[in-house]
TIKE-993823 format. One record per residue: residue in one letter; x, y, z of N, C-alpha, C in turn. Coordinates in steps of 0.001 Angstrom, whole numbers, padded with zeros to 6 digits, always signed. Atoms other than C-alpha are relative to their C-alpha. Layout:
# residues N
aXYZXYZXYZ/...
This chain:
# residues 279
x+000233+001085-000931+113838+099468+120015-000659-001156-000743/x+000547+001166+000671+113371+096094+118388-000541-000970+001044/x+000652+000892-000946+110896+093964+120286-000031-001410-000568/x-000015+001386+000444+111359+090214+120038-001242-000719+000511/x+001125+000847-000386+108385+087848+120072-001218+000780+000491/x+001187-000789-000311+105810+090627+120392-000686+000378-001304/x+000754-000335+001190+103077+091052+117804-000761+001303+000159/x+000767-001239+000034+100988+094050+116831-001341-000297-000675/x+001337+000290+000509+097206+093713+116345-000755+001316-000136/x+000636-001279+000286+095338+096598+114705-001456-000199-000402/x+001428+000049+000308+091543+096808+114842-000328+001001-001109/x+000482-000961+000984+089589+098565+112101-000869+001051+000657/x+000895-000993-000576+086734+100986+112648-000205+001220-000861/x+000189-001147+000876+086660+103243+109618+000853+001182+000435/x-000759-001191-000339+087679+106801+110471+000432+000038+001456/x-000540+000122-001366+088115+105820+114126+001435-000510-000033/x-001383+000437+000167+091337+104317+112775+001000+001138+000066/x-000896-001137-000196+092765+107837+113017+000714-000104+001345/x-000643+000270-001295+093443+106877+116638+001224-000886-000200/x-001093+000934+000267+095604+104015+115362+001168+000682-000697/x-001093-000694+000695+097580+106310+113065+000829+000816+000988/x-000751-000694-001047+098526+108357+116150+000889-000946+000781/x-000796+001011-000709+099674+105214+117963+001222-000396-000818/x-001100+000477+000848+101789+104083+115022+001038+001093-000246/x-000979-001082+000134+103381+107514+114560+000864+000099+001250/x-000805+000020-001221+104459+107395+118204+001016-001138-000057/x-000923+001128+000073+105950+103967+117629+001143+000279-000976/x-001063-000327+000951+107849+105194+114571+000920+001074+000545/x-000825-001063-000579+109051+108323+116384+000984-000549+001025/x-000841+000584-001046+110515+106070+119066+000647-001313-000445/x-000671+001159+000582+111838+103364+116719-000431-001320+000645/x+000539+001233-000569+109578+100696+118231-000396-000916-001152/x+000223+000929+001098+109680+097754+115839-000391-001373+000536/x+000440+001344-000369+107940+094399+116046+000220-000934-001185/x-000248+000938+001101+108538+091225+114020-001244-000411-000764/x+001240+000470+000611+104876+090599+113231-001134+000963+000312/x+001188-000802-000219+101702+092580+112767-001147-000538-000832/x+001185+000379+000751+098157+092018+111602-001018+001122+000126/x+000928-001110+000003+095616+094642+110594-001274-000348-000743/x+001314+000222+000601+091937+094684+109690-000555+001338-000469/x+000699-001173+000498+090229+097251+107470+000865+001247+000169/x-000812-001192-000226+091443+100688+108638+001330-000352+000657/x-001251+000447-000608+094041+098807+110679+001005-000461-001033/x-000878+000395+001100+095422+097334+107464+000528+001227-000731/x-000410-001227+000698+095476+100761+105796+001072+000746+000787/x-001002-000673-000834+097341+102309+108716+001269-000835+000129/x-001134+000881-000251+099560+099283+109196+001023-000026-001117/x-000969+000070+001096+101105+099267+105733+000948+001209+000026/x-000873-001171-000089+102434+102812+106280+000980-000123+001164/x-000942+000296-001090+103964+101632+109564+001094-000932-000500/x-000999+000939+000521+105672+098757+107782+000952+000704-000959/x-000875-000731+000938+106975+101062+105035+000743+001140+000684/x-000655-001004-000842+108056+103428+107830-000173+001409-000581/x+000325-001328+000511+106334+106483+106345-000789+000748+001064/x+000593-000695-001141+105677+108490+109468-000876+001167-000500/x+000915-001069+000362+102657+110775+109115-000840-000273-001230/x+000741+000270+001232+101390+109197+105911-001452-000370+000290/x+001362+000398-000343+098350+107590+107547-000802+001195+000510/x+000670-001215-000488+097496+110845+109340-000379+000888-001188/x+000276-000817+001181+097741+112708+106038-001202-000556-000756/x+001107+000644+000709+095391+110190+104439-001321+000214+000729/x+001229-000049-000783+092849+110265+107270-000520+001409+000230/x+000413-001357-000368+092801+114021+107849+000209+000991-001145/x-000296-001030+001008+094542+116258+105299-000634-000330-001353/x+000550+000412+001293+093524+114272+102231-001522+000071+000013/x+001459-000054-000125+089942+113978+103483-000485+001443-000058/x+000394-001403-000036+089758+117708+104163+000062+000629-001394/x-000186-000616+001318+091006+118579+100670-000881-000619-001072/x+000664+000679+001117+089332+115961+098493-001384-000575+000337/x+001338+000466-000388+086209+114965+100500-000312-001374-000598/x+000110+001292+000675+086652+111333+099516-001033-000942+000612/x+001082+000799-000583+083821+110049+101742-001319+000735-000210/x+001292-000650+000107+080169+110717+101015-000973-000736-000899/x+001050+000638+000787+076876+109694+099467+000164+000271-001488/x-000183-000301+001420+077828+111398+096203+000858-001073-000668/x-000835+001066+000559+080508+108742+095712-000793-001303-000119/x+000814+001223+000022+078060+105963+096586-000949+000006-001191/x+000944-000118+001107+075546+107227+094035+000718-000104-001344/x-000715-000066+001273+078153+107817+091344+000736-001290-000334/x-000891+001123+000275+080382+104763+091748-000400-001304+000690/x+000354+001198-000745+078652+102319+094095+000857-000218+001220/x-000841+000076-001187+081188+103026+096853-000083+001323+000743/x+000091-001225-000787+080813+105510+099692+001356+000685+000146/x-001367-000524-000033+084579+106015+099499+000502+000119-001435/x-000607-000172+001322+086382+107396+096455+001212-000926-000097/x-001048+001024+000068+088421+104255+095777+001162+000435-000893/x-001054-000436+000909+090339+105781+092882+000933+000988+000696/x-000818-000966-000721+091513+108650+095092+000921-000689+001001/x-000769+000616-001079+092634+106437+097975+001025-001017-000480/x-000848+001142+000344+094123+103458+096178+000752+000158-001315/x-000759-000273+001217+095417+104988+092949+000718+001346+000085/x-000622-001322+000022+095984+108746+093036+000843+000267+001243/x-000755-000221-001232+097046+108930+096684+001232-000890+000053/x-001085+000982-000111+099169+105796+096534+001120+000247-001001/x-001001-000125+001058+100933+106621+093280+000449+001440-000269/x-000316-001372+000401+100873+110432+092948+000118+000984+001169/x+000071-001073-001003+099905+112554+095963+001031-000195+001106/x-001027+000347-000988+101966+110853+098671+000360-001458-000234/x-000253+001369+000462+103435+107767+096990+000406-000953+001110/x-000350+001048-000948+103622+104584+098967+001395-000531-000329/x-001367+000465+000188+107190+103373+099477+000012-001539-000036/x+000035+001456+000158+106899+099842+098116+001357-000631+000310/x-001327+000578-000208+110653+099276+098206+000290-000175+001484/x-000212+000097-001446+110815+100022+101921-000893-001078+000604/x+000939+000998-000525+107737+097892+102611+000512-001410-000259/x-000426+001351+000350+109071+094859+100765+001364-000358+000606/x-001320+000258-000563+112548+095249+102284-000046-000292+001499/x+000076+000189-001450+111343+095170+105888-000146-001476+000343/x+000122+001407-000396+111786+091815+107653-001310-000305+000729/x+001251+000187-000728+108517+092345+109543-001054-000672-000864/x+001177+000592+000650+105609+090087+108594-001216+000866+000307/x+001241-000732-000230+102348+091941+108119-001123-000675-000750/x+001167+000645+000580+099084+090119+107547-001178+000971-000006/x+001218-000796+000093+095853+091750+106432-001188-000951-000118/x+001158+000886-000067+092446+090248+107076-001058+000435-001008/x+001129-000216+000899+089805+089962+104373-001052-001065+000287/x+001057+001007-000094+086503+088121+104252-000280-000561-001385/x+000307+000677+001258+086050+085578+101468-001520-000109-000124/x+001457-000020+000154+082528+086152+100193-000575-001381-000308/x+000488+001331+000363+082251+082570+098917-000112-000926+001208/x-000027+000893-001160+083101+080888+102214-000538+000655+001271/x+000380-000708-001212+082183+083594+104732+001038-000114+001091/x-001083+000173-000973+085535+082960+106432+001101+001032-000219/x-001113-000957+000061+088557+085103+107170+001143-000554-000828/x-001246+000322+000696+091593+085102+104890+001086+000909+000575/x-001125-000744-000567+094960+086191+106273+001065+000091-001082/x-000761-000156+001235+096962+087627+103420+001238+000872+000193/x-001248-000760+000012+100516+088868+102924+000446+000197-001447/x-000597-000185+001320+102402+090233+099936+001381+000612+000176/x-001392-000415-000189+106159+090688+099591+000680+000483-001278/x-000649-000409+001255+106825+091467+095918-000908+000725-000983/x+000920-000484+001026+103727+092365+093903-000723+001263+000476/x+000580-001276-000433+102710+096037+094200-001516+000023-000136/x+001428-000071+000243+099271+095698+092667-000774-000917+000943/x+000693+000929-000893+098331+092662+094737-000035+000546+001428/x-000018-000592-001334+099383+094455+097927-001142+000999+000158/x+001062-001000-000070+097027+097345+097182-001370-000658-000090/x+001272+000721+000099+094260+094927+096189-000405-000583+001361/x+000289+000583-001313+094535+093232+099586-000441+001085+000981/x+000362-001109-000891+094465+096537+101481-001412+000488-000312/x+001320-000497+000421+091459+097710+099467-001101-000975+000393/x+001004+001002-000363+089575+094445+100021-000222-000022+001501/x+000110+000045-001451+090312+094464+103739-000855+001134+000536/x+000724-001190-000461+088736+097928+104028-001290+000266-000778/x+001220-000187+000781+085769+097419+101680-001214-000366+000842/x+001095+000189-000932+082842+097877+104021-001200-000661-000687/x+001184+000619+000607+079807+095664+103403-001105+001027-000200/x+001166-000819+000366+076725+097287+101859+000357+001288-000745/x-000281-001328+000566+078444+100592+100974+001273+000044-000839/x-001177+000092+000866+081571+099425+099113-000143-001228-000896/x+000093+001166+000891+081914+097073+096145+000865-001154+000477/x-000841+001170-000243+083248+093560+096458+001286+000158-000804/x-001310-000173+000650+086972+093579+095649+000675-001360-000171/x-000661+001295+000198+088637+090543+094060+001475+000032+000377/x-001422+000239-000243+091976+089261+095298+000269-001431-000437/x-000291+001334+000545+093480+086312+093425-001268-000638-000590/x+001249+000419+000645+090146+086095+091569-001055-000492+000980/x+001004+000337-001007+088267+085531+094853-000706+001275+000446/x+000718-001196-000442+085524+088000+095855+000208+000235+001494/x-000357-000302-001382+086555+089734+099080-000699+001270+000491/x+000499-001198-000675+085150+092252+101565+000774+000210+001300/x-000605-000420-001265+086117+093885+104851+000262-001187+000940/x-000342+001075-000918+087951+091524+107173-000709+000092+001334/x+000689-000167-001266+086074+092995+110119-001333-000710+000078/x+001262+000749-000021+082986+091038+109116+000147-001251+000853/x-000178+001281-000693+084477+087861+110581+001112-000008+001040/x-001106-000007-000974+087635+088801+112498+000457+001435+000228/x-000258-001426-000212+087588+092385+113738+001251+000272+000820/x-001183-000163-000861+090324+091933+116360+000745-001331-000018/x-000572+001336+000242+092539+089063+115160+001102-000411+000985/x-000971+000381-001022+094285+088348+118452+000289-001501-000052/x-000223+001445+000046+093779+084602+118082+000890-000386-001175/x-000894+000252+001139+095438+084692+114667+001439+000324+000385/x-001359-000371-000406+098452+086500+116133+000600-001062+000923/x-000474+001040-000919+098723+083903+118906+000340-001270-000774/x-000239+001214+000793+098472+081082+116355+001288+000092-000808/x-001239-000197+000742+101470+082589+114539+001228+000039+000917/x-001108+000097-000936+103593+082242+117675+000219+001233+000857/x-000170-001242-000752+103034+085653+119277-001045+000052+001117/x+000912+000013-001138+101476+085133+122687-000075+001363+000669/x+000020-001378-000504+102431+088662+123715-000253+000938-001173/x+000364-000899+001085+100896+091433+121649-000324+001393+000523/x+000533-001345-000187+100331+095149+121513-001279+000059-000832/x+001295-000010+000676+096640+095472+120649-000532+001429-000012/x+000523-001359+000134+095321+098778+119312-001479-000083-000366/x+001440-000002+000203+091552+099176+119657-000484+001407-000340/x+000549-001306+000359+089331+101973+118384-001335+000262+000697/x+001167-000206-000852+086573+101694+120984+000450+000115+001450/x-000309-000161-001417+086510+102612+124670-000108-001319+000757/x+000068+001179-000853+086973+100052+127440-001455-000279+000384/x+001345+000401-000381+083787+098107+128114-001024+000092-001102/x+000954-000114+001105+082217+098803+124734-000473-001375-000458/x+000553+001196+000620+079902+096129+123331-001020+000425-001060/x+001043-000218+000997+077776+096024+120186-001319-000568+000511/x+001302+000569-000305+074076+095458+120559-000158-001301-000778/x+000159+001302+000638+073470+091795+119863-001469-000201-000361/x+001379+000151+000445+070310+091729+117835-000039-000845-001268/x+000182+000840+001169+069108+089199+115333-000699+000798-001100/x+000647-000698+001108+068294+090640+111938+000039-000882-001235/x+000096+000777+001226+067310+089239+108626+000334+000894-001181/x-000381-000776+001176+069042+090503+105529-001056-000136-001087/x+000888+000119+001161+066770+091325+102595+000564-001006-000999/x-000420+001108+000866+066894+088486+100091+000908+000431-001139/x-000789-000439+001152+068490+090612+097379+001429+000398+000370/x-001334-000417-000419+071558+091566+099459+000922-001214+000059/x-000997+001077+000049+074521+089285+098647-000677-001374-000169/x+000749+001251+000136+072058+086597+097549+000840-001132-000591/x-000851+001042+000572+074799+084781+095610+001085-000460+000974/x-001025+000347-000995+076922+084572+098776-000671-000381+001326/x+000738+000387-001214+074908+082631+101400+000883-000077+001247/x-000881+000094-001168+077933+082054+103668+000369+001394+000521/x-000237-001372-000405+078681+085776+103687-001204+000542+000765/x+001215-000449-000676+075070+086468+104654-000061-000538+001431/x+000004+000584-001347+075388+084086+107614+001030+000684+000885/x-001040-000685-000779+078621+085770+108735-000467+001385+000433/x+000498-001336-000334+076965+089178+108629-001045-000050+001118/x+001047+000126-001011+074096+087947+110797+000571-000106+001413/x-000564+000234-001344+076383+086966+113694+001200+000905+000283/x-001176-000863-000117+078947+089728+113274+000128+000630+001388/x-000084-000686-001292+078082+091591+116482+000294-000980+001133/x-000252+001003-001035+078102+088397+118556+001471-000381+000033/x-001417+000374+000092+081566+087401+117326+000884+001133+000509/x-000793-001158-000426+082887+090915+117898-000006+000134+001519/x+000068-000100-001462+081663+090986+121493+000787-001104+000683/x-000808+001094-000553+083275+087609+122137+001485+000353-000061/x-001403-000404+000129+086571+089007+120857+000359+001070+001030/x-000251-001033-001008+086290+092048+123121+000139-000621+001391/x-000091+000680-001294+085683+089762+126106+001336-000717+000145/x-001301+000672-000024+088786+087740+125200+001127+001007+000194/x-001023-001039-000146+090862+090910+124856+000085+000457+001449/x+000013-000482-001384+089793+092100+128303+000553-001067+000949/x-000536+001089-000827+090597+088674+129787+001524-000064-000117/x-001448+000068+000210+094076+088571+128229+000705+001220+000578/x-000566-001222-000581+094685+092153+129321+000097-000124+001514/x+000011+000179-001457+093723+091353+132914+001074-000984+000441/x-001005+001020-000324+096018+088325+132865+001419+000454-000303/x-001328-000550+000269+098900+090486+131652+000678-000542-001235/x-000599+000586+001204+099411+088704+128334+000135+001008-001145/x-000023-000963+001088+098765+091714+126111+000013+001430+000543/x+000031-001434-000288+099228+095479+126104-001080+000600-000890/x+001099-000562+000773+096060+097264+125031+000083+001526+000008/x+000076-001451+000148+096001+100820+123708-001356+000306-000620/x+001353-000332+000456+092469+102196+123341-000315+001442+000365/x+000393-001367-000372+090793+105619+123415-000491+000054+001443/x+000433-000177-001378+090287+106879+126950-001146+001000+000101/x+001108-000951+000032+088007+109804+126127-001167-000629-000761/x+001153+000537+000738+084453+109031+124956+000140+000257-001498/x-000131-000102+001453+084481+108353+121216-001126+000858-000584/x+000984-000854+000674+082761+111092+119210+000175-000065-001519/x-000269+000189+001432+084088+109970+115812-000739-001249-000464/x+000674+001184+000513+081887+107650+113769+000775-000584-001179/x-000727+000758+001021+082889+105193+111069+000283+000821-001254/x-000150-000810+001209+082398+107695+108229+000184+001484+000329/x-000175-001370-000480+083404+110833+110159+000712+000887-001026/x-000628-000950+000912+084258+113928+108099+000404+001300+000697/x-000378-001182-000766+084822+116477+110874+001496-000042+000288/x-001463+000027-000078+088522+117311+110606+000496+000245+001425/x-000449-000274-001364+088804+118702+114139-000159-001221+000895/x+000202+001222-000777+087306+115562+115678+001066-001038-000335/x-001008+000976+000427+089698+113418+113635+001376+000380+000513/x-001296-000469-000499+092692+115553+114616+000124-000270+001492/x-000019+000263-001439+091758+115281+118285+000200-001489+000288/x-000136+001443-000211+091461+111502+117982+001406-000472-000335/x-001390+000314+000326+094850+111263+116261+000915+000373+001169/x-000836-000469-001111+096423+113308+119060-000183-000872+001235/x+000232+000891-001140+094777+111087+121656+000714-001337-000206/x-000711+001237+000276+096183+107997+119945+001479+000120+000300/x-001427-000231-000251+099682+109457+120090+000258+000076+001505/x-000188-000179-001434+099278+110465+123747-000202-001308+000766/x+000243+001274-000672+097833+107098+124791+001157-000971-000223/x-001143+000869+000282+100673+105248+123066+001193+000403+000856/x-001120-000476-000822+103229+107416+124835-000183-000391+001460/x+000293+000306-001391+101546+106910+128207+000186-001491+000294/x+000011+001441-000280+101198+103136+127918+001312-000674-000368/x-001204+000697+000458+104241+102061+125908+001247+000454+000749/x-001171-000473-000749+106713+104239+127833+000122-000716+001343/x-000012+000728-001268+105738+102295+130949+000105-001517-000197/x+000105+001453+000186+105133+098836+129485+001234-000626-000638/x-001123+000589+000740+108240+098403+127324+001333+000291+000668/
């Protein structure tokens, strides 16, 4: 089923993105294709496997690979400066364990943007890649490089971090690209809001990036504004929202395989329930 003029917006959320991998596997199982998508952080990681049409690859990464290689943990942070084993995820997994199908990705007519945060400007960058394998992986890695616990990742010689710092749910970007109707995949329950509290970053954190520091200070406020916009557009019937219906028990750095499996299954079931009626 090829959908015309409908975009796909994928929120991040670390390991809560396992929900998104369930949604995307349902879409692939039912040949639901869109002309445009945009993903942030975990949404970018899951989204590239949807574009390359590798059903189950994101689930394998989020659950099976984690269970076998334990690629999240403080031991990685202490050893490498990243709480995630970057070499495992973006080199060994991509090239050896379950190789990414670059040819399929680059051959697809679908546009897929990934959101990063430019550390120099503190603003969002919306990035695509259609030919260069290494640059594609660099963008994905930068989009998912969490502040504080992951290293800054350069793309095109610009220092980048997680796109969720400034644009966690890029619905406005999708609309600006001509897609007023969108399928939006969230990784939080309906009505969720972050606590809006003012905090002061220690002077030594990202001291060479003052604009990034300012973006981090207002991150929760911007995110809550985006959630309010999503709920408004949903009420008005402009977008289709797929979100977890059961209370979320998976945190950003979750390592419990059963919890992750349950969340994946819920993503698949929610997609089936909503998309079978909406499309």
